[in-house]
C-alpha positions, 0 to 999 in steps of 0.5 A: 588714244592714237594707235593708228601710227603703230599698226597696219591699216585696213579700214578707216572711216566715220561714225554716221552719228557723231562724225567721229573717225575710227580705224579698224587694222591689226598689228602682229596676229591681232586685229585692232579697232580704235576710236577716240574713245576705246582700243578693242583687240582681238586675238590669240596668245598662242598665235601671237608667240608660238605661231599656232594655237595648238600649243598652250601658252603658259601663265608667263607667256600670257603675260609676256604676249600682253607686254608685247602687245603694250609695247608694240601699241604703246598703251598699257594693255594690261590694264585693258577689260578682258570682254571674252577669256578661252581656256583651251588644251590640245589633247594627243588621244589613242581614238579619234576625236568623234569617238571622244565627242560621241561619250559626251552626253549632258552638261545639265540643261545646256544644249548638246549641239554637234555637227557631223561628229567632229564638233560638240558644243554644250551652249551655257549663258555666258559659257560654251563648252567646245570639242572638235577635231584640230587636225580636221579643223586646220585641214579645212582652214588650209593650216600646215600642222606644225612639226611638233604635232605633225605625227599626232592623228587624233587631236581633239581640242577641248576649249571653254569660252567665257563670253559673258561677264569674265568678272563674274564667273573668275573674279577678274576683268583685266589682262594684268589680273588674268596672268595672276597665279590665283585667277589662272589656277581659278580659270584652270579648275573651272575649265577642269570642272565643266568637263568634269561635270558632263556625264558620260555615256556608259555603253562603251564602258558596258562594252567593255565589260568581261564579268557582270561585276564590271559591267555593274561597276561601269553602269554604277559609276555612270550613274554618278554623273546623275547625282548632286557631287555631294550625294556620296558623302551625305549618304554615307554620313546619314546611314552611318548616323542612323546605324545602318553602317558603323565606321568600320562598314563605312569604310569599306563601303567607301573602297567599294564605290571608290573600286567601282569608279576606278575600275573603269580605266578600260573606256576610251573616255577614262583616257581623256578624263586622266588627259584633263586632270593631268593638264589641270594639275601641271597648269595650276602648279607654275 
């Protein structure tokens, strides 16, 4: 494919083994690598459309970005394989990013890698979760916070980076498939589920407790992060079946558990919990 005429070249050369030519350049904010066998692009649709990557592009905007690249390069980018896919959101929160990062304790067997209390990674095979101070990151790179975000002091960025097989993880591999409603919803839901699976610290919730009951509820809610997702449902079913509880007692116990979990709204991490769920619900509805 001949894309050389449409890009701003930075480097040209030939492979030492085959003698085939290659070219490296860019178009818009995308870096382009091309040789006779392939065209590879890397970049950010948010940067392409908004000029910054703090704001989230919608599903429609991502499709528009794919079309823009197709028109600019005169090839069908929608048919191209997606080798990496990042799903991210920037949260404007009441506490500093470092405070939230400190509350994110573990994610299964994924190593917890923290840098200077402002950046956190959970490294999994084929998938990375990253939390960092977006304002600090932009300042370090010498970039100016865009006007809609200029007064937001506590900007926490959460990214799920799919760096392994995209098809194996979300069932899609081309750029056009990524923007289909079902695939888009699957990506956003996976992003939220990965966050929900992170075990949060109970220390903040316990310190905020004013009664033994509040402290118990906080510790109980935190401990639930260490049990399988279906543990409560299976346990309630078992003790009801064995006659330990009748249906009315089972209902009351479920309400007690629900209250214990929902009663932790005084924790700063609950602000992020609620924000993640709001973003998920809004993103999958369009």
